C-alpha positions as a Markdown table, in Angstrom:
| # | Residue | x | y | z |
|---|---|---|---|---|
| 1 | Met | -26.0 | 13.6 | 8.2 |
| 2 | Ser | -22.6 | 15.1 | 7.7 |
| 3 | Asp | -22.2 | 15.9 | 11.4 |
| 4 | Lys | -22.8 | 12.3 | 12.4 |
| 5 | Lys | -19.6 | 10.7 | 13.7 |
| 6 | Leu | -19.0 | 7.0 | 13.7 |
| 7 | Ser | -17.1 | 5.1 | 16.5 |
| 8 | Phe | -13.6 | 3.6 | 15.9 |
| 9 | Ser | -15.2 | 0.1 | 15.7 |
| 10 | Gln | -17.7 | 1.3 | 13.1 |
| 11 | Asn | -15.1 | 3.2 | 11.0 |
| 12 | Ser | -12.6 | 0.3 | 11.3 |
| 13 | Ala | -15.3 | -2.3 | 10.2 |
| 14 | Tyr | -16.4 | -0.2 | 7.2 |
| 15 | Asn | -12.9 | 0.5 | 6.1 |
| 16 | Thr | -11.6 | -3.1 | 6.6 |
| 17 | Ile | -14.6 | -4.7 | 4.9 |
| 18 | Gly | -14.4 | -2.3 | 2.0 |
| 19 | Ile | -10.6 | -2.8 | 1.6 |
| 20 | Leu | -11.0 | -6.6 | 1.8 |
| 21 | Ile | -13.7 | -6.6 | -1.0 |
| 22 | Asn | -11.5 | -4.3 | -3.1 |
| 23 | Asn | -8.4 | -6.5 | -2.6 |
| 24 | Phe | -10.4 | -9.7 | -3.1 |
| 25 | Cys | -11.5 | -8.2 | -6.5 |
| 26 | Leu | -7.9 | -7.2 | -7.3 |
| 27 | Trp | -6.9 | -10.8 | -6.5 |
| 28 | Leu | -9.6 | -12.1 | -8.8 |
| 29 | Thr | -8.1 | -10.0 | -11.6 |
| 30 | Thr | -4.9 | -12.1 | -11.0 |
| 31 | Leu | -7.1 | -15.2 | -11.4 |
| 32 | Ala | -8.8 | -13.7 | -14.4 |
| 33 | Val | -5.4 | -13.1 | -16.1 |
| 34 | Val | -4.4 | -16.7 | -15.5 |
| 35 | Arg | -7.7 | -18.2 | -16.6 |
| 36 | Leu | -8.4 | -15.9 | -19.6 |
| 37 | Ser | -4.9 | -16.0 | -21.0 |
| 38 | Pro | -3.2 | -18.8 | -23.0 |
| 39 | Asp | -0.1 | -18.9 | -20.6 |
| 40 | Tyr | 1.4 | -17.1 | -17.6 |
| 41 | Ala | 3.0 | -14.3 | -19.7 |
| 42 | Asn | 0.1 | -11.9 | -19.2 |
| 43 | Ala | 0.1 | -12.7 | -15.4 |
| 44 | Gly | 3.8 | -11.7 | -15.4 |
| 45 | Val | 3.2 | -8.5 | -17.2 |
| 46 | Trp | 0.3 | -7.6 | -14.9 |
| 47 | Gln | 2.3 | -8.4 | -11.7 |
| 48 | Leu | 5.3 | -6.6 | -13.0 |
| 49 | Ser | 3.2 | -3.5 | -13.6 |
| 50 | Ile | 1.9 | -3.7 | -10.0 |
| 51 | Ser | 5.4 | -4.0 | -8.6 |
| 52 | Val | 6.7 | -1.0 | -10.6 |
| 53 | Ile | 3.7 | 1.2 | -9.9 |
| 54 | Asn | 4.0 | 0.5 | -6.1 |
| 55 | Ile | 7.0 | 2.8 | -6.2 |
| 56 | Phe | 5.4 | 5.6 | -8.2 |
| 57 | Ser | 2.0 | 5.5 | -6.7 |
| 58 | Thr | 3.6 | 6.4 | -3.5 |
| 59 | Leu | 5.3 | 9.4 | -5.1 |
| 60 | Ala | 1.9 | 10.4 | -6.5 |
| 61 | Ala | 0.2 | 10.1 | -3.1 |
| 62 | Phe | 3.2 | 11.8 | -1.5 |
| 63 | Asn | 1.8 | 10.8 | 1.9 |
| 64 | Leu | -0.4 | 13.9 | 1.8 |
| 65 | Met | -3.6 | 12.1 | 2.9 |
| 66 | Gln | -1.9 | 10.7 | 6.0 |
| 67 | Tyr | -0.2 | 14.0 | 6.7 |
| 68 | Tyr | -3.6 | 15.8 | 6.3 |
| 69 | Val | -5.4 | 13.4 | 8.5 |
| 70 | Ser | -2.8 | 13.6 | 11.3 |
| 71 | Asp | -2.5 | 17.4 | 11.0 |
| 72 | Val | -4.0 | 18.0 | 14.5 |
| 73 | Asn | -2.5 | 21.6 | 14.6 |
| 74 | Asn | -4.1 | 22.6 | 11.2 |
| 75 | Glu | -0.8 | 23.5 | 9.7 |
| 76 | His | -2.3 | 24.0 | 6.2 |
| 77 | Gln | -5.7 | 24.4 | 4.6 |
| 78 | Leu | -7.5 | 21.7 | 2.6 |
| 79 | Glu | -7.2 | 23.5 | -0.7 |
| 80 | Asp | -3.4 | 23.7 | -0.3 |
| 81 | Tyr | -3.1 | 20.0 | 0.3 |
| 82 | Leu | -5.3 | 19.3 | -2.7 |
| 83 | Gly | -3.3 | 21.6 | -5.0 |
| 84 | Thr | -0.1 | 19.9 | -3.9 |
| 85 | Gln | -1.7 | 16.5 | -4.5 |
| 86 | Leu | -2.4 | 17.3 | -8.1 |
| 87 | Ile | 1.2 | 18.4 | -8.7 |
| 88 | Thr | 2.6 | 15.3 | -7.1 |
| 89 | Cys | 0.3 | 13.1 | -9.3 |
| 90 | Ile | 1.4 | 14.7 | -12.5 |
| 91 | Ser | 5.1 | 14.6 | -11.5 |
| 92 | Ala | 5.0 | 11.0 | -10.5 |
| 93 | Ser | 3.4 | 10.0 | -13.7 |
| 94 | Leu | 6.1 | 11.6 | -15.8 |
| 95 | Ile | 8.9 | 10.1 | -13.7 |
| 96 | Cys | 7.2 | 6.7 | -14.1 |
| 97 | Val | 7.2 | 6.9 | -17.9 |
| 98 | Ala | 10.9 | 7.9 | -17.8 |
| 99 | Tyr | 11.8 | 5.1 | -15.4 |
| 100 | Ser | 10.0 | 2.5 | -17.6 |
| 101 | Thr | 11.8 | 3.8 | -20.7 |
| 102 | Ile | 15.2 | 3.7 | -19.0 |
| 103 | Cys | 14.6 | 0.2 | -17.7 |
| 104 | Gly | 14.0 | -1.0 | -21.2 |
| 105 | Tyr | 10.4 | -2.1 | -20.9 |
| 106 | Arg | 8.8 | -2.3 | -24.3 |
| 107 | Gly | 5.5 | -3.3 | -25.8 |
| 108 | Ala | 2.9 | -4.7 | -23.5 |
| 109 | Gln | 5.1 | -4.3 | -20.4 |
| 110 | Phe | 5.6 | -0.5 | -21.0 |
| 111 | Phe | 2.0 | 0.3 | -21.9 |
| 112 | Cys | 0.6 | -1.8 | -19.1 |
| 113 | Ile | 2.8 | 0.0 | -16.6 |
| 114 | Cys | 1.6 | 3.4 | -18.0 |
| 115 | Ala | -2.1 | 2.3 | -17.9 |
| 116 | Tyr | -1.9 | 1.1 | -14.4 |
| 117 | Met | -0.2 | 4.3 | -13.3 |
| 118 | Leu | -3.3 | 6.1 | -14.6 |
| 119 | Val | -5.5 | 3.9 | -12.5 |
| 120 | Arg | -3.4 | 4.5 | -9.4 |
| 121 | Val | -3.4 | 8.3 | -9.9 |
| 122 | Ile | -7.2 | 8.4 | -10.0 |
| 123 | Glu | -7.2 | 6.2 | -6.9 |
| 124 | Val | -4.8 | 8.6 | -5.1 |
| 125 | Ile | -7.1 | 11.5 | -5.7 |
| 126 | Ala | -10.0 | 9.4 | -4.4 |
| 127 | Gly | -7.8 | 8.5 | -1.4 |
| 128 | Phe | -7.5 | 12.2 | -0.5 |
| 129 | Met | -11.3 | 12.4 | -0.5 |
| 130 | Phe | -11.2 | 9.5 | 1.9 |
| 131 | Gly | -8.9 | 11.6 | 4.1 |
| 132 | Ile | -11.6 | 14.2 | 4.3 |
| 133 | Asp | -14.1 | 11.5 | 5.3 |
| 134 | Gln | -11.7 | 10.1 | 7.9 |
| 135 | Arg | -11.1 | 13.5 | 9.6 |
| 136 | Asn | -14.8 | 13.7 | 10.0 |
| 137 | Tyr | -15.1 | 10.1 | 11.3 |
| 138 | Arg | -17.2 | 8.9 | 8.4 |
| 139 | Met | -15.3 | 6.0 | 7.0 |
| 140 | Asp | -18.5 | 4.3 | 5.9 |
| 141 | Phe | -18.2 | 6.4 | 2.7 |
| 142 | Val | -14.6 | 5.1 | 2.3 |
| 143 | Gly | -15.5 | 1.4 | 2.8 |
| 144 | Ile | -18.4 | 1.6 | 0.4 |
| 145 | Ser | -16.3 | 3.3 | -2.2 |
| 146 | Tyr | -13.5 | 0.7 | -2.0 |
| 147 | Ala | -16.0 | -2.1 | -2.4 |
| 148 | Leu | -17.8 | -0.5 | -5.4 |
| 149 | Arg | -14.5 | 0.3 | -7.1 |
| 150 | Gly | -13.2 | -3.2 | -6.7 |
| 151 | Ile | -16.3 | -4.7 | -8.2 |
| 152 | Leu | -16.5 | -2.2 | -11.1 |
| 153 | Glu | -12.8 | -2.6 | -12.0 |
| 154 | Leu | -13.0 | -6.4 | -11.8 |
| 155 | Val | -16.1 | -6.6 | -14.0 |
| 156 | Leu | -14.7 | -4.2 | -16.7 |
| 157 | Phe | -11.2 | -5.8 | -16.5 |
| 158 | Ser | -12.5 | -9.3 | -17.0 |
| 159 | Leu | -14.9 | -8.4 | -19.8 |
| 160 | Val | -12.3 | -6.5 | -21.8 |
| 161 | Leu | -9.6 | -9.1 | -21.3 |
| 162 | Tyr | -12.1 | -11.9 | -22.3 |
| 163 | Thr | -13.1 | -10.1 | -25.5 |
| 164 | Thr | -9.8 | -8.6 | -26.6 |
| 165 | Lys | -7.1 | -10.8 | -24.8 |
| 166 | Asn | -5.2 | -7.5 | -24.5 |
| 167 | Ile | -3.9 | -6.8 | -21.0 |
| 168 | Val | -3.3 | -3.1 | -21.7 |
| 169 | Phe | -7.0 | -2.5 | -22.8 |
| 170 | Ala | -8.1 | -4.4 | -19.7 |
| 171 | Val | -6.1 | -2.2 | -17.4 |
| 172 | Leu | -7.4 | 1.0 | -19.2 |
| 173 | Ser | -10.9 | -0.2 | -18.5 |
| 174 | Met | -10.1 | -0.1 | -14.8 |
| 175 | Ala | -9.2 | 3.5 | -15.1 |
| 176 | Ile | -12.6 | 4.2 | -16.6 |
| 177 | Ala | -14.3 | 2.5 | -13.6 |
| 178 | Ala | -12.1 | 4.4 | -11.1 |
| 179 | Leu | -12.8 | 7.8 | -12.7 |
| 180 | Thr | -16.5 | 7.2 | -12.8 |
| 181 | Leu | -16.7 | 6.4 | -9.1 |
| 182 | Leu | -14.5 | 9.4 | -8.2 |
| 183 | Val | -16.7 | 11.9 | -10.0 |
| 184 | Phe | -20.1 | 10.5 | -9.0 |
| 185 | Tyr | -19.5 | 9.2 | -5.5 |
| 186 | Asp | -16.2 | 10.1 | -3.8 |
| 187 | Ile | -16.1 | 13.9 | -4.5 |
| 188 | Pro | -19.9 | 14.4 | -3.7 |
| 189 | Asn | -19.4 | 12.6 | -0.3 |
| 190 | Ala | -16.4 | 14.7 | 0.6 |
| 191 | Lys | -18.4 | 17.9 | -0.2 |
| 192 | Arg | -20.7 | 17.0 | 2.6 |
| 193 | Phe | -18.1 | 18.3 | 5.0 |
| 194 | Gly | -17.3 | 21.6 | 3.3 |
| 195 | Lys | -16.2 | 23.2 | 0.1 |
| 196 | Ile | -13.8 | 21.2 | -2.1 |
| 197 | Ser | -11.4 | 23.6 | -3.9 |
| 198 | Val | -7.9 | 23.6 | -5.2 |
| 199 | Ser | -5.2 | 26.2 | -4.5 |
| 200 | Ile | -1.8 | 26.1 | -6.0 |
| 201 | Ser | 0.4 | 28.6 | -4.2 |
| 202 | Gly | 4.2 | 28.3 | -4.8 |
| 203 | Glu | 5.1 | 29.0 | -1.2 |
| 204 | Lys | 2.4 | 26.8 | 0.4 |
| 205 | Val | 3.1 | 23.9 | -2.0 |
| 206 | Lys | 6.8 | 24.2 | -1.2 |
| 207 | Ser | 6.1 | 24.2 | 2.5 |
| 208 | Ile | 3.9 | 21.1 | 2.3 |
| 209 | Val | 6.3 | 19.2 | 0.0 |
| 210 | Leu | 9.3 | 19.9 | 2.3 |
| 211 | Lys | 7.4 | 18.6 | 5.3 |
| 212 | Cys | 6.3 | 15.4 | 3.5 |
| 213 | Thr | 9.4 | 14.8 | 1.4 |
| 214 | Arg | 11.4 | 12.9 | 4.0 |
| 215 | Ser | 8.6 | 10.4 | 4.8 |
| 216 | Val | 7.7 | 10.0 | 1.1 |
| 217 | Leu | 11.3 | 9.3 | 0.1 |
| 218 | Ala | 11.6 | 6.9 | 3.0 |
| 219 | Ile | 8.4 | 5.0 | 2.1 |
| 220 | Ser | 9.3 | 4.9 | -1.7 |
| 221 | Ile | 12.7 | 3.4 | -0.9 |
| 222 | Phe | 11.1 | 1.0 | 1.5 |
| 223 | Ile | 8.5 | -0.2 | -1.1 |
| 224 | Ala | 11.4 | -0.7 | -3.5 |
| 225 | Val | 12.7 | -3.3 | -1.0 |
| 226 | Ser | 10.1 | -5.7 | -2.2 |
| 227 | Thr | 10.0 | -4.5 | -5.8 |
| 228 | Ile | 13.7 | -4.9 | -6.6 |
| 229 | Pro | 14.0 | -8.6 | -5.8 |
| 230 | Arg | 11.0 | -9.3 | -8.1 |
| 231 | Gln | 12.6 | -7.3 | -10.9 |
| 232 | Phe | 15.8 | -9.4 | -10.3 |
| 233 | Leu | 13.7 | -12.5 | -10.6 |
| 234 | Glu | 12.1 | -11.3 | -13.9 |
| 235 | Lys | 15.5 | -10.5 | -15.3 |
| 236 | Met | 17.3 | -13.7 | -14.1 |
| 237 | Tyr | 14.4 | -16.0 | -15.1 |
| 238 | Asn | 11.5 | -14.7 | -17.2 |
| 239 | Ser | 8.0 | -13.2 | -16.9 |
| 240 | Glu | 6.5 | -16.6 | -16.3 |
| 241 | Ala | 8.7 | -17.1 | -13.1 |
| 242 | Ile | 7.5 | -13.8 | -11.6 |
| 243 | Gly | 4.0 | -14.9 | -12.6 |
| 244 | Tyr | 4.2 | -18.0 | -10.5 |
| 245 | Tyr | 5.7 | -16.2 | -7.6 |
| 246 | Ser | 3.1 | -13.4 | -7.7 |
| 247 | Thr | 0.3 | -15.8 | -8.2 |
| 248 | Ile | 1.3 | -17.5 | -4.9 |
| 249 | Ala | 1.7 | -14.2 | -3.1 |
| 250 | Ala | -1.5 | -12.5 | -4.2 |
| 251 | Pro | -4.0 | -14.3 | -1.8 |
| 252 | Ile | -1.6 | -14.0 | 1.2 |
| 253 | Val | -1.6 | -10.2 | 0.9 |
| 254 | Val | -5.0 | -10.4 | 2.5 |
| 255 | Ile | -3.3 | -10.8 | 5.9 |
| 256 | Gln | -1.4 | -7.6 | 5.3 |
| 257 | Val | -4.5 | -5.8 | 4.2 |
| 258 | Ile | -6.4 | -6.8 | 7.3 |
| 259 | Val | -3.8 | -5.6 | 9.7 |
| 260 | Ile | -3.2 | -2.3 | 8.0 |
| 261 | Asn | -6.8 | -1.3 | 7.5 |
| 262 | Val | -8.1 | -2.5 | 10.9 |
| 263 | Phe | -5.8 | 0.1 | 12.5 |
| 264 | Leu | -5.8 | 2.8 | 9.8 |
| 265 | Pro | -8.6 | 4.8 | 11.6 |
| 266 | Leu | -6.2 | 5.2 | 14.6 |
| 267 | Leu | -3.8 | 7.4 | 12.7 |
| 268 | Arg | -5.3 | 10.7 | 13.9 |
| 269 | Asp | -5.8 | 9.2 | 17.4 |
| 270 | Val | -2.1 | 8.3 | 17.6 |
| 271 | Ala | -1.1 | 11.9 | 16.7 |
| 272 | Glu | -3.5 | 13.2 | 19.4 |
| 273 | Tyr | -2.4 | 10.8 | 22.1 |
| 274 | Tyr | 1.3 | 11.6 | 21.5 |
| 275 | Lys | 0.6 | 15.4 | 21.4 |
| 276 | Asn | -1.4 | 15.2 | 24.7 |
| 277 | Gly | 0.9 | 12.8 | 26.5 |
| 278 | Asn | -1.7 | 9.9 | 26.7 |
| 279 | Phe | 1.0 | 7.2 | 26.7 |
| 280 | Glu | -1.2 | 4.5 | 28.2 |
| 281 | Lys | -3.5 | 4.6 | 25.1 |
| 282 | Leu | -0.4 | 4.5 | 22.8 |
| 283 | Lys | 0.7 | 1.4 | 24.7 |
| 284 | Thr | -2.7 | -0.2 | 24.2 |
| 285 | Ile | -2.6 | 0.4 | 20.5 |
| 286 | Ala | 0.9 | -1.1 | 20.2 |
| 287 | Leu | -0.2 | -4.2 | 22.1 |
| 288 | Lys | -3.2 | -4.7 | 19.9 |
| 289 | Ile | -1.1 | -4.5 | 16.8 |
| 290 | Ile | 1.4 | -7.0 | 18.1 |
| 291 | Ala | -1.3 | -9.4 | 19.2 |
| 292 | Thr | -3.0 | -9.1 | 15.8 |
| 293 | Leu | 0.3 | -9.8 | 13.9 |
| 294 | Ile | 1.1 | -12.9 | 16.0 |
| 295 | Gly | -2.5 | -14.2 | 15.6 |
| 296 | Leu | -2.5 | -13.8 | 11.9 |
| 297 | Ala | 0.9 | -15.3 | 11.5 |
| 298 | Val | -0.2 | -18.4 | 13.3 |
| 299 | Leu | -3.5 | -18.6 | 11.4 |
| 300 | Gly | -1.8 | -18.0 | 8.1 |
| 301 | Asn | 0.7 | -20.8 | 8.5 |
| 302 | Leu | -1.9 | -23.2 | 9.7 |
| 303 | Gly | -4.1 | -22.4 | 6.8 |
| 304 | Ala | -1.2 | -22.9 | 4.4 |
| 305 | Val | -0.5 | -26.3 | 5.8 |
| 306 | Val | -4.1 | -27.5 | 5.6 |
| 307 | Leu | -5.5 | -25.7 | 2.6 |
| 308 | Gly | -2.5 | -24.5 | 0.6 |
| 309 | Lys | -2.2 | -27.0 | -2.2 |
| 310 | Pro | -5.9 | -27.9 | -2.5 |
| 311 | Val | -7.0 | -24.3 | -2.7 |
| 312 | Tyr | -4.3 | -23.1 | -5.1 |
| 313 | Gly | -4.8 | -26.1 | -7.3 |
| 314 | Leu | -8.6 | -25.5 | -7.5 |
| 315 | Leu | -8.2 | -21.8 | -8.2 |
| 316 | Tyr | -5.2 | -21.7 | -10.5 |
| 317 | Gly | -4.9 | -25.2 | -11.9 |
| 318 | Gln | -2.8 | -28.2 | -10.8 |
| 319 | Gly | 0.4 | -26.7 | -12.3 |
| 320 | Ile | 0.6 | -24.2 | -9.5 |
| 321 | Arg | 0.7 | -26.8 | -6.7 |
| 322 | Asp | 4.5 | -27.4 | -7.4 |
| 323 | Tyr | 5.1 | -23.8 | -6.2 |
| 324 | Cys | 3.1 | -23.9 | -3.0 |
| 325 | Tyr | 6.3 | -24.2 | -1.0 |
| 326 | Leu | 6.7 | -20.5 | -1.5 |
| 327 | Ile | 3.7 | -19.7 | 0.7 |
| 328 | Tyr | 5.4 | -19.8 | 4.1 |
| 329 | Ala | 8.2 | -17.4 | 3.3 |
| 330 | Val | 5.7 | -15.0 | 1.7 |
| 331 | Ile | 3.6 | -15.1 | 4.9 |
| 332 | Gly | 6.8 | -14.0 | 6.7 |
| 333 | Cys | 7.2 | -11.1 | 4.3 |
| 334 | Val | 3.6 | -10.0 | 4.7 |
| 335 | Ile | 3.7 | -10.0 | 8.5 |
| 336 | Leu | 6.9 | -8.1 | 8.7 |
| 337 | Tyr | 5.7 | -5.6 | 6.2 |
| 338 | Ala | 2.6 | -5.0 | 8.3 |
| 339 | Ala | 4.8 | -4.5 | 11.4 |
| 340 | Cys | 7.0 | -2.0 | 9.5 |
| 341 | Trp | 3.9 | -0.2 | 8.2 |
| 342 | Ala | 2.8 | 0.3 | 11.8 |
| 343 | Cys | 6.2 | 1.7 | 12.7 |
| 344 | Trp | 6.3 | 4.2 | 9.8 |
| 345 | Thr | 2.7 | 5.3 | 10.4 |
| 346 | Thr | 3.6 | 6.0 | 14.0 |
| 347 | Leu | 6.7 | 8.0 | 13.0 |
| 348 | Ile | 4.6 | 10.1 | 10.6 |
| 349 | Ala | 1.9 | 10.7 | 13.3 |
| 350 | Ile | 4.5 | 11.9 | 15.8 |
| 351 | Arg | 6.3 | 13.9 | 13.1 |
| 352 | Lys | 9.6 | 12.0 | 13.6 |
| 353 | Thr | 10.6 | 11.0 | 10.1 |
| 354 | Asn | 14.3 | 12.1 | 9.9 |
| 355 | Leu | 15.8 | 8.6 | 10.3 |
| 356 | Met | 13.2 | 6.8 | 8.2 |
| 357 | Ile | 15.2 | 7.5 | 5.1 |
| 358 | Trp | 18.3 | 5.9 | 6.6 |
| 359 | Phe | 16.4 | 2.9 | 7.8 |
| 360 | Ser | 14.8 | 2.4 | 4.4 |
| 361 | Ala | 18.1 | 2.9 | 2.6 |
| 362 | Ile | 19.8 | 0.3 | 4.7 |
| 363 | Ser | 17.0 | -2.1 | 3.9 |
| 364 | Leu | 17.2 | -1.4 | 0.2 |
| 365 | Leu | 21.0 | -1.8 | 0.2 |
| 366 | Thr | 20.5 | -5.2 | 1.8 |
| 367 | Val | 18.3 | -6.4 | -1.1 |
| 368 | Ile | 20.5 | -4.9 | -3.8 |
| 369 | Val | 23.6 | -6.6 | -2.4 |
| 370 | Phe | 22.1 | -9.9 | -1.4 |
| 371 | Gly | 19.1 | -10.2 | -3.8 |
| 372 | Arg | 20.8 | -11.8 | -6.8 |
| 373 | Pro | 23.0 | -14.2 | -4.7 |
| 374 | Met | 20.0 | -15.4 | -2.7 |
| 375 | Ile | 17.8 | -15.9 | -5.8 |
| 376 | Asn | 20.7 | -17.8 | -7.4 |
| 377 | His | 20.9 | -20.0 | -4.3 |
| 378 | Phe | 17.3 | -20.4 | -3.2 |
| 379 | Gly | 15.5 | -19.8 | -6.5 |
| 380 | Leu | 12.1 | -18.2 | -6.3 |
| 381 | Asn | 12.2 | -18.4 | -2.5 |
| 382 | Gly | 15.2 | -16.1 | -2.6 |
| 383 | Val | 12.9 | -13.2 | -3.3 |
| 384 | Ser | 11.1 | -13.7 | 0.1 |
| 385 | Phe | 14.2 | -14.6 | 2.1 |
| 386 | Val | 16.1 | -11.4 | 1.2 |
| 387 | Thr | 13.0 | -9.3 | 1.7 |
| 388 | Ile | 12.5 | -10.8 | 5.2 |
| 389 | Ile | 16.0 | -9.9 | 6.2 |
| 390 | Ala | 15.6 | -6.3 | 4.9 |
| 391 | Tyr | 12.3 | -5.9 | 6.7 |
| 392 | Gly | 13.7 | -7.3 | 9.9 |
| 393 | Ile | 16.5 | -4.7 | 9.8 |
| 394 | Tyr | 14.0 | -1.9 | 9.3 |
| 395 | Leu | 11.7 | -3.1 | 12.1 |
| 396 | Val | 14.5 | -3.3 | 14.7 |
| 397 | Leu | 15.8 | 0.2 | 13.9 |
| 398 | Ser | 12.3 | 1.7 | 13.8 |
| 399 | Val | 11.1 | 0.2 | 17.1 |
| 400 | Phe | 14.2 | 1.4 | 18.9 |
| 401 | Phe | 13.8 | 4.9 | 17.5 |
| 402 | Ile | 10.1 | 5.1 | 18.4 |
| 403 | Leu | 10.6 | 3.9 | 22.0 |
| 404 | Tyr | 13.4 | 6.4 | 22.4 |
| 405 | Asn | 11.3 | 9.3 | 21.3 |
| 406 | Val | 8.3 | 8.3 | 23.3 |
| 407 | Lys | 10.5 | 8.1 | 26.3 |
| 408 | Lys | 11.8 | 11.6 | 25.7 |
| 409 | Gln | 8.2 | 12.9 | 25.2 |
| 410 | Lys | 7.1 | 11.2 | 28.5 |
| 411 | Glu | 10.0 | 12.8 | 30.3 |
| 412 | Ser | 9.1 | 16.2 | 28.9 |
| 413 | Phe | 5.5 | 15.8 | 30.2 |
| 414 | Asn | 6.7 | 14.7 | 33.6 |
| 415 | Gly | 9.2 | 17.5 | 33.8 |
| 416 | Thr | 6.5 | 20.1 | 33.1 |
| 417 | Gly | 4.0 | 18.5 | 35.5 |
| 418 | Asp | 1.5 | 17.7 | 32.7 |
C-alpha cells in the first residue's frame, strides 16, 4: 500500500485530527499538573520548561523536515538529511543544558527542562519520519502517530505524577512513551517508502546546514519573541504567575494548531506552484489562510465571551476565573502567530529566507525593550500586548517581502513567455 497517495483533503484531515488529539492531550497534562499538585508551582515549572524548550527544539529540528519536504529539486539525499538531523539534535541538547545553567535554573526547573528536551529530541526524529510520509502523500501515518503519542504520553505522565508528585519523573515518562512509538510505529511506516539509512559526510552536512541556518536562526529568534516576555514575567513575579498565564493560554493554542496543521500539507505544493509559475493557485492558498484566520478570530472571541469563565472555572477551579480577562489578548497573539507562521513557511518554500533573520531580530528587540515596561504597566496582560506588537511588525515586513518576490517571479515568467 506504500504507493497509494491520499488527496490534500485526506492528508489535511488526518494530520489536523492527529495534531488536535495530541495537543488536547498536551493540554490535559496542564490540567493534570494543576489537579495533581498541591499548588501552581509545578504548573509554573512545567510551562517554563515548555517555553524554554520551544527555542531549542527548533534548533534540534533545524527546519530540516520542512526543507526536505519542499526539496522539489532533490538537492540532497534522504540519508544526508537524516545524518544532519542527528547532529543538530545532539548539538541543540548540549546548548540547552548550557543555557539553563547560565540562566540560573536549579533543582526541578533545571531537570524538568532537560527531561522535556529529551522528549522533544525524540519527537524531532519522529517528525522527520513524518516528512518522508508527507513527501509520499501518506499523512494518515502522521495523524495516527500524533494521536497515539499524545494519549500514551498523557497516560504515563498522569500516572507517574499521581504516584510520585515529581514533575521531572513525569516528564521522563513522556520520553519513554515517545521513544516506544518512534521505534515500533514511525520508523517502520517510513520504511514503506524506501530504505532508511544515515550518512554523515562533512561536506554534505555543511552544505545542508548552511542552507538551513538562516531560516533556523530566524525561526529560533522569532520563537524567543513569545518566550522572553514569559521569562520576564517569571522573574518579575514568580512561578505561580506564569502558571496562571500559561493555564489561560493553553486551551487557546488549539486555534493556532488548527490553522497551522490544516495547511501544513500544502508546503510542498507551494514550492511546486512557485517554481512552475502557478500564481493563481498561490493566491487561492493565501485567501484560504486569511479567511481561516479571520473566522477563527471571530469564533475564538465569541467563545471566550460566552464560555470563558464557566469553562475555565469548571476545568481549573474557581480561582482561575479572576484571570479570564487574559483570554482576549492571548487570542490575538495566537492568530498573529499563525499568520506569521504562514509567512515564514512560504519564505522557506520559495527559498527566500535572507531577510527572515532581520524581521525576527526586529521583533525580538521589540519585546526586549518594551517587555518589562509593559508587564509593569499592564501586569500579566503585558506579556500578550508586547507579543502582539512584535508579531504585527514581523507580519507587515514579511507580507511586503513575499509580495515583492512573487511579483518578480511573475515578471520573470512573463518575460520568458512561460
